C-alpha positions in Angstrom: -0.2 0.1 0.1 1.1 3.6 -0.5 1.1 4.2 3.2 4.5 3.6 4.5 3.0 2.4 7.7 6.5 2.3 9.3 6.8 3.7 13.1 9.7 6.2 13.2 9.6 6.1 17.3 12.4 5.0 19.5 14.1 1.3 18.8 16.0 -0.9 21.3 19.7 0.3 22.0 22.4 -1.0 19.6 24.2 -2.8 22.4 20.9 -4.9 23.3 20.3 -5.8 19.7 24.0 -6.6 19.1 23.6 -9.3 22.1 20.5 -10.6 21.0 21.7 -11.2 17.2 24.8 -12.6 18.4 23.1 -15.0 20.5 20.9 -16.2 17.8 23.9 -16.4 15.4 25.7 -18.7 18.2 22.5 -20.9 18.5 22.3 -21.1 14.7 26.0 -22.2 14.3 25.7 -26.1 14.8 23.0 -25.7 12.1 25.3 -23.3 9.6 28.0 -26.1 10.4 26.3 -29.0 9.4 25.1 -27.2 6.0 28.6 -26.1 5.3 30.4 -29.5 6.0 32.4 -31.1 3.2 32.1 -34.8 3.1 35.3 -37.0 4.3 37.1 -38.7 1.5 35.6 -42.1 0.7 32.1 -40.8 2.2 29.1 -42.2 0.5 27.4 -40.1 -1.8 24.8 -37.9 -0.5 21.3 -39.1 -0.5 18.8 -37.7 -2.8 16.7 -34.9 -1.0 13.9 -36.2 0.8 10.2 -35.2 -0.2 9.4 -34.5 3.6 9.8 -31.4 4.9 13.5 -30.7 6.2 15.6 -28.2 8.2 13.3 -25.9 10.2 10.2 -26.9 8.5 10.5 -30.4 9.6 8.0 -29.9 12.4 4.8 -27.9 12.2 4.5 -25.7 15.1 0.8 -24.6 16.2 0.2 -21.9 18.8 -3.0 -22.9 20.1 -3.5 -20.2 22.8 -1.4 -17.4 24.1 -2.8 -15.9 27.2 -3.1 -12.9 28.2 -3.2 -11.6 24.6 -2.0 -8.1 25.8 -0.1 -9.0 29.2 0.6 -6.6 32.0 3.9 -6.3 34.1 2.7 -8.8 36.9 1.0 -11.3 34.5 2.4 -14.9 33.6 2.3 -15.6 29.9 1.3 -19.0 29.1 1.6 -20.3 25.5 0.4 -23.8 24.4 0.5 -25.5 21.1 1.1 -28.8 19.2 4.2 -30.1 17.7 3.9 -32.2 14.5 6.8 -34.2 13.1 6.3 -34.3 9.3 9.8 -35.6 8.6 10.9 -39.0 7.8 13.0 -39.5 10.9 12.6 -39.6 14.7 13.6 -36.5 16.6 15.7 -36.9 19.7 16.4 -34.4 22.4 13.6 -32.3 21.6 13.5 -29.0 23.2 10.7 -26.6 22.9 11.8 -22.8 23.5 10.1 -19.6 23.9 11.5 -16.8 21.8 10.7 -12.9 22.3 12.2 -9.8 20.5 13.3 -7.8 19.1 10.8 -5.0 18.9 9.1 -4.3 15.9 8.9 -0.9 14.0 5.7 0.0 12.1 3.0 -2.3 10.4 5.2 -3.1 7.7 7.6 -5.2 10.1 4.6 -6.9 11.5 3.6 -8.0 7.8 7.1 -9.0 7.1 7.5 -11.0 10.4 4.3 -13.0 9.8 5.3 -13.7 6.2 8.6 -15.9 7.2 8.1 -19.8 7.7 11.8 -20.8 7.9 14.1 -20.1 11.0 16.3 -17.0 10.3 19.2 -16.8 12.5 19.9 -13.3 13.4 16.7 -12.1 12.7 14.1 -14.5 14.4 13.7 -13.9 18.4 16.0 -15.1 20.9 15.1 -17.8 23.3 14.1 -16.5 26.7 16.1 -19.1 28.7 16.8 -22.7 29.6 14.4 -22.2 32.6 11.5 -21.9 30.4 11.8 -24.8 28.1 9.8 -28.0 27.5 11.8 -31.2 26.7 10.6 -34.4 24.8 13.3 -37.5 24.7 11.8 -38.1 21.4 9.3 -37.2 18.7 8.5 -40.0 16.2 7.6 -39.2 12.6 4.1 -38.6 12.0 3.5 -38.1 15.7 1.8 -35.1 17.2 2.6 -33.8 20.8 0.8 -30.9 22.9 3.3 -28.5 25.0 2.5 -25.7 27.4 5.2 -22.9 28.1 4.8 -20.6 31.3 6.7 -17.6 31.5 6.4 -14.7 34.2 6.2 -11.1 32.0 9.1 -9.6 33.8 11.4 -12.5 32.3 10.5 -11.9 28.7 12.8 -8.8 28.3 10.4 -6.4 27.6 11.5 -2.6 27.3 9.7 0.2 25.8 6.1 -0.2 24.8 5.3 -1.8 21.4 5.0 -4.7 19.1 7.3 -7.6 20.2 8.3 -10.8 17.9 7.1 -13.6 19.9 8.1 -17.2 18.7 7.9 -21.1 19.6 10.6 -23.1 18.2 11.7 -26.9 18.4 15.4 -28.1 18.3 16.5 -31.4 18.2 18.7 -34.1 16.4 18.1 -36.6 13.9 20.0 -39.5 12.5 20.9 -38.0 9.4 21.9 -34.5 11.4 23.3 -35.8 14.8 23.4 -32.0 16.1 21.4 -29.7 17.7 19.4 -27.4 15.2 16.2 -25.9 14.9 13.7 -28.0 13.1 10.3 -26.0 13.5 9.4 -22.5 14.2 6.0 -20.5 14.6 5.6 -16.8 15.1 3.5 -14.6 16.6 3.2 -10.9 18.2 3.2 -9.8 21.7 1.8 -6.3 22.3 3.5 -4.4 25.2 1.9 -1.5 26.7 1.1 -1.7 30.5 -0.6 1.4 30.9 -2.8 3.2 28.5 -1.1 5.8 26.2 -1.8 9.6 26.3 -2.7 8.9 22.4 -5.4 6.4 21.5 -7.1 5.5 18.1 -10.7 5.5 17.7 -11.5 2.1 16.5 -14.9 1.3 14.9 -15.9 -2.3 14.7 -18.8 -3.4 12.2 -20.6 -6.2 13.5 -22.8 -7.9 10.5 -26.0 -9.6 10.7 -26.6 -10.6 7.4 -28.2 -14.3 5.9 -28.8 -15.5 2.6 -32.4 -15.3 1.4 -34.7 -18.2 3.0 -37.9 -17.0 2.2 -40.0 -17.5 -0.9 -42.5 -15.5 -2.6 -45.4 -17.9 -1.5 -47.9 -17.7 1.1 -50.5 -19.7 2.2 -54.3 -18.0 1.6 -55.0 -18.1 5.3 -55.6 -14.7 6.7 -52.1 -14.5 8.6 -50.5 -15.5 5.0 -48.5 -18.1 6.3 -45.0 -17.7 4.6 -43.0 -20.5 2.9 -39.2 -21.1 3.4 -37.0 -22.8 0.9 -35.4 -24.7 3.7 -35.0 -24.5 7.5 -31.3 -23.8 7.7 -31.8 -20.4 9.0 -33.0 -22.2 12.3 -29.6 -24.2 12.5 -27.9 -20.6 12.4 -30.2 -19.0 15.2 -29.8 -22.2 17.5 -27.6 -22.2 20.2 -23.9 -22.5 18.9 -25.2 -21.1 15.5 -23.7 -18.8 13.4 -26.1 -15.9 14.0 -26.7 -16.9 17.7 -22.9 -16.5 18.3 -22.9 -13.2 16.5 -25.6 -11.8 19.0 -24.0 -13.6 22.3 -20.9 -12.6 21.6 -21.6 -9.1 20.2 -23.5 -8.3 23.4 -20.3 -7.7 25.3 -18.2 -5.9 22.6 -18.2 -2.3 21.8 -19.3 -2.9 18.2 -21.7 -1.4 15.5 -24.5 -3.4 14.4 -24.9 -3.8 10.7 -28.4 -5.5 9.9 -30.0 -6.6 7.0 -33.7 -6.1 7.6 -34.7 -9.0 5.6 -33.1 -11.3 8.1 -35.1 -9.7 10.8 -38.2 -10.1 8.6 -37.4 -13.7 7.9 -37.0 -14.6 11.6 -39.8 -12.7 12.6 -41.8 -14.8 10.1 -40.5 -17.8 11.5 -41.5 -16.9 15.0 -45.2 -17.2 13.9 -46.6 -19.9 11.9 -44.5 -20.9 8.8 -43.9 -23.8 6.3 -40.9 -25.4 4.6 -40.6 -26.8 1.4 -40.0 -30.4 1.2 -39.9 -31.8 -2.3 -43.3 -30.9 -4.1 -45.1 -30.1 -1.0 -44.6 -28.3 2.1 -44.6 -29.2 5.8 -45.2 -27.1 9.0 -42.0 -25.4 10.4 -41.1 -26.2 14.3 -38.5 -23.8 15.1 -40.8 -20.8 16.4 -39.2 -20.9 19.9 -35.6 -20.6 18.5 -36.6 -17.5 16.4 -38.5 -16.1 19.2 -35.5 -16.4 21.7 -33.1 -15.0 19.0 -35.4 -12.0 18.6 -35.4 -11.4 22.2 -31.8 -11.7 22.9 -30.9 -9.3 19.7 -33.6 -6.6 20.8 -32.1 -6.1 24.3 -28.7 -6.0 23.1 -29.4 -3.6 20.7 -31.6 -0.8 22.6 -28.8 1.5 23.7 -26.4 0.5 20.9 -25.9 1.8 17.0 -27.6 0.0 14.3 -27.0 0.7 10.8 -29.7 -0.6 8.5 -29.0 -1.9 5.0 -31.2 -1.7 2.1 -33.9 -4.8 2.4 -32.1 -7.9 1.4 -28.6 -6.4 1.1 -28.5 -5.8 -2.8 -25.6 -6.2 -4.7 -24.3 -2.7 -5.5 -21.7 -3.2 -7.6 -24.0 -5.8 -9.8 -26.6 -3.1 -10.0 -23.7 -0.5 -11.2 -22.2 -2.5 -13.4 -24.8 -4.8 -15.0 -28.2 -3.7 -13.8 -28.7 0.0 -13.9 -29.5 0.2 -17.4 -32.2 -2.3 -17.2 -35.3 -0.5 -16.7 -37.0 -0.6 -13.1 -33.9 -1.9 -11.3 -32.9 1.4 -9.5 -36.5 1.7 -8.1 -36.1 -1.7 -6.9 -33.0 -0.6 -4.7 -34.7 2.5 -3.8 -37.6 0.5 -2.5 -35.4 -1.8 -0.6 -33.8 1.5 1.1 -37.4 2.6 2.0 -38.6 -0.3 3.9 -35.2 -0.8 6.0 -35.9 1.6 8.5 -39.7 0.5 9.0 -38.7 -3.1 9.1 -36.0 -2.6 11.9 -38.2 -0.3 13.9 -41.1 -2.5 13.8 -39.1 -5.8 14.8 -36.5 -4.2 17.0 -38.2 -1.2 18.3 -34.9 0.9 17.6 -34.3 3.8 15.2 -31.6 2.7 12.5 -29.2 5.0 10.4 -30.1 4.1 6.7 -27.3 6.4 5.2 -24.8 3.8 4.6 -24.3 1.5 1.7 -21.8 -1.3 1.9 -20.5 -2.6 -1.5 -18.9 -5.9 -1.6 -15.5 -6.1 -0.1 -15.7 -2.2 0.1 -14.5 -2.1 -3.6 -15.7 0.9 -5.3 -15.9 3.0 -8.5 -17.7 6.1 -9.4 -20.7 4.0 -10.8 -21.2 2.0 -7.7 -20.9 5.2 -5.6 -23.7 6.7 -8.1 -25.8 3.9 -7.5 -25.7 4.0 -3.9 -26.3 7.6 -3.6 -29.4 7.4 -6.0 -30.8 5.0 -3.2 -30.4 7.7 -0.7 -26.9 6.7 1.1 -24.4 9.6 1.9 -21.9 7.3 3.1 -20.3 4.6 1.4 -18.0 1.7 3.2 -15.1 1.4 1.1 -11.8 -0.2 1.8 -8.3 0.7 1.6 -7.1 -1.9 -0.7 -9.6 -0.6 -3.3 -9.3 3.3 -2.2 -5.4 3.5 -2.4 -3.3 6.3 -1.3 -1.9 8.5 -3.9 0.9 9.9 -1.6 3.4 8.2 0.6 2.0 8.8 4.1 4.1 7.8 7.0 0.9 6.6 8.8 -2.6 5.1 8.3 -5.1 8.2 7.7 -8.6 8.6 9.2 -11.3 6.7 7.6 -13.5 9.5 6.5 -13.0 10.9 3.0 -15.0 13.5 1.3 -15.7 12.2 -2.1 -18.0 15.1 -3.6 -21.6 15.6 -4.0 -22.0 15.8 0.0 -20.9 12.1 0.0 -18.3 10.3 2.4 -16.2 7.3 1.7 -15.6 5.8 5.2 -12.6 3.5 4.2 -12.0 0.6 6.1 -8.5 -0.5 6.8 -7.8 -3.5 4.7 -5.2 -5.2 6.9 -7.1 -5.3 9.9 -10.4 -6.2 8.0 -9.0 -9.2 6.2 -7.5 -10.5 9.2 -10.5 -12.9 9.8 -11.2 -14.2 6.8 -9.5 -17.5 6.5 -10.4 -20.9 8.5 -10.6 -19.8 12.1 -11.6 -23.1 13.1 -8.1 -24.2 14.0 -6.8 -22.8 17.3 -3.8 -21.8 15.8 -5.1 -19.8 12.9 -7.3 -18.2 15.3 -4.7 -17.4 17.7 -2.2 -15.9 15.0 -5.1 -13.7 13.7 -5.9 -12.4 17.4 -2.2 -11.4 18.1 -1.8 -9.9 14.7 -4.9 -7.9 14.9 -3.4 -6.5 18.3 -0.3 -5.8 16.9 -1.5 -3.7 13.8 -3.6 -1.7 16.1 -0.9 -0.9 18.2 1.6 -0.4 15.6 -0.9 2.1 13.8 -1.0 3.9 16.8 2.5 4.4 17.4 3.0 5.4 13.6 1.8 9.3 14.6 1.0 9.5 18.5 0.4 13.0 18.0 -2.1 12.5 15.3 -5.2 10.8 16.6 -7.1 9.2 14.1 -10.3 7.2 13.5 -9.8 3.7 12.2 -12.9 1.4 10.9 -12.8 -2.4 10.7 -15.1 -4.1 8.2 -14.5 -7.8 8.9 -16.4 -10.7 6.3 -20.0 -10.0 5.5 -21.3 -13.2 7.1 -18.8 -14.4 9.3 -18.8 -18.1 10.4 -19.1 -18.9 14.1 -15.4 -19.5 14.2 -14.6 -16.0 12.8 -17.1 -14.5 15.1 -15.2 -16.1 18.1 -11.8 -14.9 16.9 -13.0 -11.5 16.2 -14.5 -11.4 19.7 -11.2 -12.3 21.4 -9.6 -9.8 19.5 -11.7 -6.9 20.5 -11.5 -8.5 24.1 -7.7 -8.0 23.9 -8.3 -4.0 23.5 -10.6 -4.0 26.5 -8.4 -2.1 28.4 -8.3 0.7 26.0 -4.4 1.1 26.3 -4.1 2.2 22.8 -7.6 2.2 21.4 -11.0 3.6 22.3 -14.0 2.6 21.0 -16.4 4.6 18.3 -19.4 4.0 16.2 -19.9 4.1 12.6 -22.1 7.0 12.8 -19.3 9.0 14.7 -16.6 7.8 12.2 -18.0 9.2 9.3 -18.4 12.5 11.0 -14.7 13.0 11.8 -12.9 15.6 10.2 -11.1 14.2 7.3 -7.3 14.0 6.8 -6.3 16.6 4.1 -3.4 14.6 2.8 -5.6 11.4 2.3 -6.5 10.8 -1.2 -10.3 11.3 -1.9 -10.2 10.2 -5.3 -12.4 7.4 -6.5 -11.0 4.3 -8.1 -11.3 4.0 -11.9 -13.9 1.3 -13.1 -10.8 -0.6 -14.6 -9.5 -0.8 -11.1 -12.5 -2.8 -10.0 -11.1 -6.4 -9.1 -11.5 -8.8 -11.7 -12.5 -11.8 -9.4 -15.4 -9.8 -7.8 -16.7 -8.7 -11.2 -16.7 -12.2 -12.3 -19.2 -12.9 -9.3 -21.6 -10.5 -10.1 -25.2 -11.1 -11.0 -25.5 -11.1 -14.9 -27.5 -8.7 -16.7 -30.0 -11.4 -17.5 -30.8 -11.5 -13.8 -32.1 -8.0 -13.8 -34.0 -8.6 -17.2 -35.9 -11.6 -15.4 -36.5 -9.2 -12.7 -38.1 -6.8 -15.1 -40.2 -9.5 -16.6 -41.6 -10.6 -12.9 -42.3 -7.1 -12.1 -44.2 -6.4 -15.1 -46.3 -9.4 -14.6 -46.9 -8.5 -11.0 -47.7 -5.0 -12.0 -50.5 -5.9 -14.4 -51.7 -8.7 -11.7 -52.2 -6.0 -9.1 -54.2 -3.8 -10.7 -57.2 -6.3 -10.8 -56.8 -7.7 -7.0 -59.3 -6.3 -4.6 -56.6 -6.9 -2.1 -53.6 -6.2 -3.8 -51.1 -6.0 -0.6 -51.8 -9.7 -0.2 -49.5 -10.2 -3.4 -47.5 -7.1 -3.7 -45.9 -7.1 -0.3 -44.4 -10.8 -0.7 -43.5 -10.4 -4.2 -41.8 -7.1 -3.6 -39.6 -8.7 -1.1 -38.7 -11.5 -3.4 -37.6 -9.4 -6.1 -35.6 -7.7 -3.7 -34.0 -10.9 -2.6 -33.4 -11.6 -6.1 -30.6 -9.0 -6.1 -28.9 -10.0 -2.9 -25.4 -9.9 -2.1 -25.4 -13.3 -1.0 -25.9 -14.7 -4.6 -22.1 -14.4 -5.2 -20.4 -17.5 -6.2 -24.1 -19.0 -6.3 -25.1 -18.4 -9.6 -26.9 -21.6 -10.1 -28.9 -21.0 -7.0 -29.6 -17.5 -8.0 -31.3 -18.4 -11.2 -33.3 -21.2 -9.4 -34.5 -18.4 -7.1 -35.6 -16.2 -9.8 -37.4 -18.7 -11.7 -39.3 -19.9 -8.8 -40.5 -16.5 -8.1 -41.7 -16.0 -11.6 -43.3 -19.7 -11.8 -45.1 -18.9 -8.9 -46.5 -15.4 -10.0 -47.5 -17.2 -13.3 -49.6 -20.0 -11.3 -51.5 -17.2 -9.6 -52.3 -15.1 -12.5 -53.5 -18.2 -14.4 -56.0 -18.8 -11.7 -58.0 -15.9 -13.4 -59.0 -17.4 -16.8 -61.6 -17.7 -19.6 -63.5 -21.0 -19.7 -62.8 -22.8 -22.9 -66.2 -22.3 -24.8 -67.9 -24.9 -27.7 -69.0 -23.5 -31.0 -72.2 -21.6 -30.8 -75.0 -21.7 -33.2 -77.4 -18.4 -33.8 -80.9 -18.9 -34.8 -82.2 -15.6 -35.8 -81.1 -11.9 -36.6 -80.4 -11.2 -32.7 -78.9 -13.3 -30.0 -76.9 -13.2 -26.6 -73.5 -15.2 -26.4 -72.3 -15.8 -22.9 -68.4 -16.2 -21.8 -67.5 -17.3 -18.4 -64.7 -15.9 -16.4 -63.4 -18.0 -13.8 -61.4 -16.9 -10.4 -59.7 -19.5 -8.6 -58.1 -17.0 -6.2 -59.1 -16.4 -2.5 -59.8 -12.6 -3.1 -61.8 -11.3 -5.8 -60.8 -9.3 -9.0 -62.0 -6.4 -10.4 -61.0 -3.6 -13.1 -61.0 -6.4 -15.9 -62.4 -5.7 -19.1 -63.6 -8.8 -21.5 -63.1 -8.1 -25.1 -64.9 -10.3 -27.8 -63.7 -9.7 -31.4 -65.4 -11.1 -34.8 -63.7 -11.7 -37.8 -66.7 -11.6 -40.2 -69.0 -8.4 -40.9 -72.0 -11.1 -40.7 -71.8 -11.1 -36.8 -71.6 -7.9 -35.2 -71.8 -6.9 -31.5 -74.4 -4.3 -30.5 -75.4 -3.8 -33.7 -72.6 -1.4 -34.9 -69.1 -3.3 -35.1 -67.0 -6.5 -34.9 -65.9 -5.9 -31.5 -67.1 -5.3 -28.0 -65.8 -4.9 -24.2 -67.8 -5.5 -21.0 -66.3 -5.0 -17.5 -65.7 -8.0 -15.5 -65.8 -8.4 -11.5 -65.4 -12.0 -10.0 -65.7 -12.8 -6.3 -62.9 -15.2 -4.9 -63.6 -18.9 -5.8 -66.5 -18.1 -8.5 -67.2 -17.7 -11.9 -68.8 -14.9 -13.6 -70.8 -15.2 -17.0 -70.6 -12.2 -19.1 -73.2 -11.7 -21.9 -72.9 -10.1 -25.2 -75.7 -8.7 -27.4 -75.0 -9.7 -31.1 -76.8 -9.2 -34.5 -76.6 -11.2 -37.7 -77.0 -10.1 -41.4 -76.3 -13.3 -43.2 -76.1 -17.3 -42.8 -72.5 -18.5 -42.1 -69.8 -19.0 -39.9 -67.9 -16.3 -37.7 -64.6 -16.9 -35.8 -64.7 -15.1 -32.2 -61.9 -14.3 -30.0 -62.2 -13.4 -26.5 -59.4 -12.0 -24.3 -59.1 -10.1 -21.0 -57.4 -7.0 -20.7 -56.8 -4.9 -17.8 -58.2 -1.3 -17.5 -55.2 0.1 -19.0 -55.4 -1.7 -22.1 -52.8 -4.6 -21.1 -53.4 -8.0 -22.2 -54.4 -10.5 -19.2 -53.8 -14.3 -19.7 -54.2 -16.1 -22.9 -57.0 -15.5 -25.5 -59.8 -18.2 -26.4 -61.4 -18.7 -29.6 -64.7 -20.3 -30.6 -66.9 -20.5 -33.7 -70.4 -18.8 -34.2 -72.7 -20.7 -36.8 -75.3 -18.1 -38.0 -78.4 -19.7 -39.0 -81.0 -17.2 -40.1 -84.8 -17.9 -40.2 -86.8 -16.5 -43.4 -90.4 -15.2 -43.2 -91.7 -18.3 -45.0 -90.4 -20.7 -42.9 -92.0 -18.5 -40.1 -95.3 -18.8 -41.9 -95.2 -22.8 -42.3 -94.2 -23.1 -38.6 -97.3 -20.9 -37.8 -99.6 -23.0 -40.0 -98.3 -26.3 -38.4 -98.9 -24.6 -34.8 -102.5 -23.7 -35.8 -103.1 -27.4 -37.0 -101.8 -28.7 -33.7 -104.3 -26.5 -32.0 -107.3 -27.5 -34.1 -106.6 -30.9 -33.5 -106.4 -30.8 -29.8 -109.8 -28.9 -29.6 -111.3 -31.6 -31.9 -109.8 -34.3 -29.5 -111.1 -32.4 -26.1 -114.6 -32.3 -27.9 -114.7 -35.8 -28.8 -113.5 -37.1 -25.2 -116.1 -34.8 -23.6 -119.2 -36.4 -25.5 -118.0 -39.9 -24.5 -117.7 -39.0 -20.8 -121.2 -37.8 -21.0 -122.7 -41.1 -22.7 -121.0 -43.1 -20.2 -122.8 -40.9 -17.4 -126.0 -41.3 -18.9 -125.6 -45.0 -18.9 -125.1 -45.2 -15.0 -121.2 -46.3 -15.4 -118.7 -43.9 -15.2 -116.0 -46.5 -15.9 -117.6 -47.3 -19.2 -115.6 -50.0 -21.6 -112.9 -48.6 -23.8 -114.1 -46.9 -27.2 -112.6 -48.0 -30.2 -112.0 -44.5 -31.4 -110.1 -43.6 -28.2 -106.4 -42.8 -29.6 -103.2 -44.1 -28.2 -100.8 -42.0 -26.3 -98.3 -40.3 -29.0 -95.7 -38.8 -26.5 -92.8 -40.5 -24.7 -90.5 -39.4 -21.8 -88.1 -36.7 -22.6 -84.6 -37.7 -23.8 -81.8 -37.1 -21.3 -79.2 -37.6 -24.0 -77.0 -34.6 -24.7 -77.6 -32.3 -27.8 -75.6 -32.2 -30.5 -72.1 -30.8 -30.7 -72.0 -27.0 -30.0 -74.1 -24.6 -28.1 -77.4 -23.4 -29.5 -78.3 -19.9 -28.7 -82.0 -19.2 -29.5 -83.3 -15.8 -30.2 
C-alpha cells in the first residue's frame, strides 16, 4: 500500500540488539556448520533430497493459545500448542523454546515477520532461557505432541512499549543430522503497553447480521398469509452455537456497530409465527418458532442502547447493479424501494431507530458508478476499503477513515489489513490465535505511527462471518478492552470525523475494480428476469381487490433476487428467480376464461355468454372482457365487430358475461375472447370459438305458424270428442265405461336425457 506504515519512534539500544543477534547467531552456528560441512574422503554420496519437510520446516508448530493476549507487568504468559513431526526420521533430545524480541518498528515489519516460515538466525527472536523450556526425549515421525510454556512477564525482557516478536521453536537431533538444530518455528506477536497511552486511536468495528435469502414469494391463503421457506437452515444458525446466535451472544458484550440486513429480521420474525418449509413437491409445517423468538428477544435487548446501521432490504449487490443492472429499466427503483422499507422493518421488529445512510459494496470495492448507484438510493456514506481506495501519496501513517468524495458523499474507508485478518478458516486454534495477536499488533503499531495525530479507524470484517470467525473477532476485541492504545467508536461518529487533508479522496477508475469480484456479479439477464417478473406483478396487482396480499411478498422476493449473498452461487440465484416467476404465473393463471364450444345462432339477434373463472381467494376487479369477430355477418351491439364489457368476479367464483349480437347473413364467424386490464394491457391467454349463423326466413316462419295452428285445432277436436264420450257413459250409469275403439293411443314419450349435438345453440 501507499502508506508507509513504518513507525519512526524509538528502538532498542544498539548494545541490546547486538547481544540478541549474537546470541541468535551462536544458536544457529551448529546448523550452519552442518550445512557447510564437506564430506570426508571415501564418504558415501549424499542421499537424494527427501520429499518430506526438512530443516526448520521439519516440525509443524501450532500456537493454539496465548494468554493473556495483551500482558501486564505482573502477569504470567502461558503459551500452549501442538508439535507435529512431518519429517521421515524420529527426533531425539527435542526441546521447545519460547523466543521474544526484537521490538518491531511499524506495520510493515509486522507484515514481514508474519510472512516468514523458516528459521532465520540473527533475525528471529532469541530464546528466553533454559528455565522456560519443555523437553521431549523423542518425537516420532508423523506423531503430534502438545506442549505448554509458562513464563513470568518480567522475565521476557520487554522494554519500551510496542510490538515484540514472539516465537516458539523446537530444536533436536536426527540420525541424519546428529547435532542440535532448529527443526520448526511458529511466530506470533506480543503487544506490550502496560499502561494506557496518551494517544489512542478511535476504533470502529462493524458487527454484521446478514444471511442469504430463505423465504420464498409463496404464502398460504389463510388470513395470516403463512410464509413458505425454501429450507429450515436459518433455524440452525439461530440455535445455540449457530452462526447468528454466536454473533448476538458475542456482540452483546463488545463495543461494536451493528450492521443489519432487514430481510434477516423479517425472516426470523416470520419464523417466530406459523410458517411452512418446502419439502419436495409439497410443504411441511415449520417447528422452530421458539428458537426464532429467543434470538429476536436477545437481539432486541442487545441493541436497545447501541448503534444500528440498516442496509437496504435483502442487502442488494450494489456493484452488480452499477455494472450490469442499472440500464435495465426498473432496477434502480427496486433498490430505492429496498432502502425505503429498511428503516420501517428494523423499527417494527427491534423497536430501535436505525441509520439508513450507509451503503456497503462487496469487500468495500468501489468506483464512481457504484457510488452513483448507492447515492441514488439515498445513501450519503459508502463503506469502502483501503485496498480499493489506495493512497496517492506516501503517508507515513494510516489516515483517518472518513474521506469526502464530492456531492456531499463520504467514503468511510475501512483498513484492509485489519478487515481481512479474519477471512480464513478460524476453526483451527492456531489460525485463530495468530489472527488475534496480529490484529492487536497491527492496531498498536498503527497508533504508534503518529502518536500526536489521533485518528479514527474502521474495521469491516467478513460480511457473513462463520461462528469460528465471530469467536476470533470477539477475542481480538476483548484484547483491546483495557483501552491502552485504542478507544471504541461507532460508524456514525467515524463518518463525521474531520478528514485528513493529505488522504486521497479520488475514487478508483472502473477498470480498477477487481476482476475476481466482477466475475461473481449477477449477470444482466438476472435484472432482465426481474423486470419481466415485475411487469407481470404490476398487471396482476391492478385487478386484485386486496393487492397488498400479493405485492408485499413478491416485492420482497424481487429484492432478494438482487442480494449480495448470491455471489458465487449463480445456479441458486437463477433457481430462486425462476421460482418467483413460476409462482406468480401460477397465480395469474387462476383468473382465466372458461373454454367455450362452438355456438349456433338462430335468428337475427341473440346473446352470447362467456364465462370468467376466478380460483383466487380474493376477488378480482377492473378487468375488461373483449370479444372480436372476424366476419361482418356477426356484429356486436349492432354496430361493430368488437365489444367490451367490465368484469368483476368474487374469490372462488365464476362470472358469465353476456354479449348482445346481431346477424346479417348465414355462415360462420370466428370470435376471439380476451381479458384486458383497465389500462389496455393483455391479461392471460386468448380464447377462440366459432359462431354459426343460421337465419330463419319469413316463409319458414309462415309454415311453422300454420303447423302450430293445425296442432291447436286437432287438440280442440280431441277434447270435444272425449267430453262427449264421458257424457254418454254418465247417462248409462257407468262412469268406468268400456274402452272406446275411437280412443287414440298416447303419442308422447319421456324426454330424452341424452346430450344435444355438439356446440351450443343460442336461440333468439
